[in-house]
N, C-alpha and C positions, 0 to 999 in steps of 0.2 A: 392841439393848436398848431403844432409844427406841421402836421400832415395837411391841414387846411392851407397853410401858407405855401407849402411846396406843391401840393397836388392841384390847387386851384389858382395859384399865382396871385394871391391877395397881398396887398400892402398891409403893414402893421396897423395903420389907422382903420383900414377897412375891416380887419379882423376884430379890432377893439369895438367897433360899432355894430358888428354882426349880431343879429337876433335870430333865435331859433325859428321863428316864423318865416324867415327869408329862405330857409332850406326847404325846397318843395320838389315834387315830381312834375316835370314839364315834358310832354311828348314822350313819356315812357322812360325818361332819364332824370336823375337827380341833378339839381342845379341850385345855385344861389341867385335868387331873383331880385330885381330892383335894387341892386347894390349901388350905392352912391359912392363914387370914388373920386379920384384926383380931378380937380376942375369941375366938380359937381356933375360929372357925367354919370348917367344911370346905365347900368349894364347887367346882363345876365351871364353868370359864370357857370360853365358845366362842372359838375363834381364827379370825379371818378368813383367807382364803386368802393375801391379800397379806402378812400377818404371817408365815405359815408360809414363804412364798417368801423373805422377808427373813432369816428365821432360818437357812434352809438355804443361802442364797447368801452369807452372810457372817457 
């Protein structure tokens, strides 16, 4: 969880609402898609490879 917060710059509420289906490959890169954040803004957040590895590994 900490790697997602740091690597992707998510807020605590965004992490709490995150679903596994929102982590997808877009244009050859991992990303968190359609993330509804502060002020109900929808955004796509790039996910570094080391964060994806941490999510899959534990």
